[in-house]
C-alpha positions in Angstrom: -27.6 19.7 -28.2 -29.6 20.8 -25.1 -27.7 24.1 -25.1 -28.4 24.7 -28.8 -32.1 24.0 -28.3 -32.3 26.3 -25.3 -30.5 29.1 -27.0 -32.7 28.7 -30.1 -35.9 28.8 -28.1 -34.8 31.9 -26.2 -34.0 33.7 -29.4 -37.2 32.8 -31.2 -39.3 33.9 -28.2 -37.3 37.1 -27.8 -38.8 38.8 -30.9 -42.5 38.6 -30.0 -41.7 39.4 -26.4 -39.9 42.5 -27.5 -43.1 43.6 -29.3 -45.2 42.8 -26.2 -42.8 44.8 -24.0 -42.7 47.8 -26.3 -46.5 48.0 -26.7 -47.2 47.5 -23.0 -44.6 50.1 -21.9 -46.0 52.6 -24.4 -49.6 52.0 -23.2 -48.6 52.3 -19.6 -46.6 55.5 -20.3 -49.5 57.1 -22.1 -52.1 56.0 -19.5 -50.1 57.3 -16.6 -49.9 60.9 -15.4 -52.5 63.5 -15.0 -54.0 63.3 -18.5 -54.5 60.0 -20.3 -53.3 60.2 -23.9 -54.7 56.8 -25.1 -58.2 56.3 -26.5 -60.2 53.1 -26.3 -59.5 52.1 -30.0 -55.7 52.5 -29.4 -56.0 50.4 -26.2 -57.9 47.6 -28.1 -55.4 47.7 -30.9 -52.5 47.5 -28.6 -54.0 44.6 -26.6 -54.8 42.7 -29.9 -51.1 43.0 -30.9 -50.0 41.8 -27.5 -52.4 38.8 -27.7 -51.1 37.9 -31.1 -47.6 37.8 -29.9 -48.4 35.7 -26.9 -50.1 33.2 -29.3 -46.9 33.3 -31.4 -44.8 32.4 -28.3 -47.1 29.5 -27.6 -46.7 28.3 -31.1 -42.9 28.5 -30.9 -42.6 26.6 -27.6 -45.1 24.0 -28.8 -43.2 23.4 -32.0 -39.7 23.3 -30.3 -38.3 25.2 -33.2 -37.9 24.2 -36.8 -34.5 22.6 -36.5 -35.3 20.6 -33.3 -38.7 19.1 -34.3 -39.7 16.3 -36.7 -40.7 17.3 -40.2 -44.2 18.7 -40.3 -45.8 17.8 -43.6 -48.9 20.0 -42.9 -49.0 22.7 -45.5 -51.1 25.8 -45.9 -51.8 27.9 -49.1 -49.9 31.0 -48.0 -50.7 34.4 -49.5 -47.1 35.6 -49.4 -47.8 39.3 -49.7 -50.7 39.4 -47.2 -48.8 37.2 -44.7 -45.7 39.3 -45.0 -47.6 42.6 -44.6 -49.3 41.4 -41.5 -46.0 40.4 -40.0 -44.3 43.7 -40.9 -47.2 45.6 -39.3 -46.3 44.1 -36.0 -42.9 45.9 -36.1 -44.2 49.3 -37.1 -44.0 50.6 -33.5 -40.4 49.5 -33.2 -39.6 51.2 -36.5 -41.2 54.4 -35.3 -39.1 54.3 -32.2 -36.0 54.2 -34.3 -37.4 56.7 -36.8 -37.0 54.1 -39.6 -39.4 54.4 -42.5 -40.8 51.0 -43.8 -42.1 50.9 -47.3 -43.6 47.8 -49.0 -44.1 46.9 -52.6 -45.9 43.5 -52.5 -47.4 42.1 -55.7 -50.8 40.5 -55.2 -51.8 36.9 -55.8 -48.4 35.3 -54.8 -49.3 31.9 -53.3 -47.0 29.2 -51.9 -47.6 25.8 -50.2 -46.0 25.8 -46.8 -46.3 26.4 -43.1 -47.5 30.0 -42.6 -46.3 30.3 -39.0 -42.8 29.4 -40.2 -43.0 31.9 -43.1 -44.0 34.7 -40.7 -41.1 33.7 -38.4 -38.7 34.1 -41.3 -40.0 37.6 -42.1 -40.0 38.5 -38.4 -36.4 37.4 -38.0 -35.1 39.2 -41.1 -37.0 42.4 -40.7 -36.0 42.6 -37.0 -32.3 42.2 -38.1 -32.8 44.9 -40.7 -34.3 47.3 -38.2 -31.4 46.7 -35.8 -28.9 47.4 -38.6 -30.7 50.5 -39.9 -29.5 54.0 -39.0 -31.9 56.4 -37.2 -33.9 58.1 -39.8 -33.1 55.4 -42.3 -35.3 53.4 -44.7 -36.3 49.8 -45.0 -37.9 48.4 -48.2 -39.7 45.1 -48.5 -40.6 43.8 -52.0 -42.3 40.7 -53.2 -42.9 39.8 -56.9 -43.1 37.0 -59.4 -40.0 37.1 -61.6 -39.2 34.5 -64.3 -41.7 32.1 -62.7 -40.2 32.4 -59.2 -41.4 34.2 -56.1 -38.8 36.7 -54.9 -39.0 38.5 -51.6 -36.4 41.2 -50.8 -35.7 43.0 -47.5 -33.4 46.0 -48.0 -32.0 48.2 -45.2 -30.0 51.4 -45.3 -27.5 50.5 -42.6 -23.7 50.3 -42.7 -23.6 47.1 -44.7 -21.6 44.0 -43.7 -17.8 43.5 -44.3 -17.3 41.1 -47.2 -15.3 38.8 -45.0 -18.4 38.2 -42.8 -21.0 37.6 -45.5 -20.4 33.9 -45.9 -20.6 33.3 -42.1 -24.0 35.0 -41.6 -26.0 31.8 -42.1 -23.8 29.9 -39.6 -25.3 29.1 -36.2 -24.3 31.5 -33.4 -22.5 33.9 -35.8 -23.6 37.5 -35.3 -22.4 41.0 -36.2 -24.2 42.5 -33.2 -22.4 43.6 -30.0 -22.0 40.9 -27.3 -25.3 40.2 -25.5 -27.4 41.7 -28.3 -27.8 38.6 -30.5 -27.5 34.9 -30.4 -26.7 34.4 -34.1 -29.6 32.0 -34.6 -32.2 34.1 -36.4 -30.8 33.8 -39.9 -29.8 30.2 -39.2 -33.3 29.2 -38.4 -34.7 31.2 -41.3 -32.3 29.6 -43.7 -33.5 26.2 -42.5 -37.1 27.0 -43.0 -36.4 28.4 -46.6 -34.5 25.2 -47.4 -37.5 23.1 -46.3 -39.6 25.2 -48.7 -37.1 24.3 -51.5 -36.1 27.9 -51.7 -32.9 29.9 -51.5 -31.7 32.7 -49.2 -29.0 35.1 -50.5 -27.4 38.1 -48.7 -25.7 40.8 -50.6 -24.6 44.3 -49.6 -22.4 47.3 -50.3 -20.4 48.3 -47.2 -21.6 51.7 -45.9 -24.8 51.6 -47.9 -26.9 48.7 -46.6 -27.8 45.0 -47.0 -30.4 43.1 -49.1 -31.7 39.7 -48.1 -33.3 38.0 -51.0 -35.5 34.9 -50.7 -36.2 33.0 -53.9 -39.0 30.4 -53.9 -39.1 27.7 -56.6 -41.0 27.8 -59.9 -44.3 26.1 -59.5 -45.0 27.6 -56.1 -46.6 30.6 -57.8 -50.3 30.6 -58.6 -51.8 33.4 -60.7 
């Protein structure tokens, strides 16, 4: 149990730390040398993103992760599209590094009662996985809409897809399709637990060689027009 908790905490903190590392390295590179290539506005923007991710790390360690803490009945009215867009924006630099184009189609006025920090952690986990799976020069699409009274959020990448034999195992703890040392196999597991707490469903479907779609369906009655 201690090992599971330690691995989970390490994984959940890794994502925001990766963003902090990427932005700080970029700023240092562009500030060094004979001619500085970074303006004041870019410095402020970069530091704001770093500060946001440090705050996220504090929230994660304080909460001891979704599956290790007692149920938190505190709920916020989450603006799904706005919250999703804000989280995706934090990964834009990483996408640019890999030359992956992120497009969003997020319907307005999608509201859900839940823990916004946990929702953003779900999006961060899934979009990070999608970026890792995407080919250089690929595309990543993120959609949110109300369909038949349910909120549906889809994250679709243009990677190689996942073998059919592995699809059913993707939500198991510690299972990962990444090379050794590049993933703990806990991101989707934690995300699935959060979605279950929200009485939602998480489905993964793909076509080998063409990419993967992660679909989150949130229950009827969570939508407010």
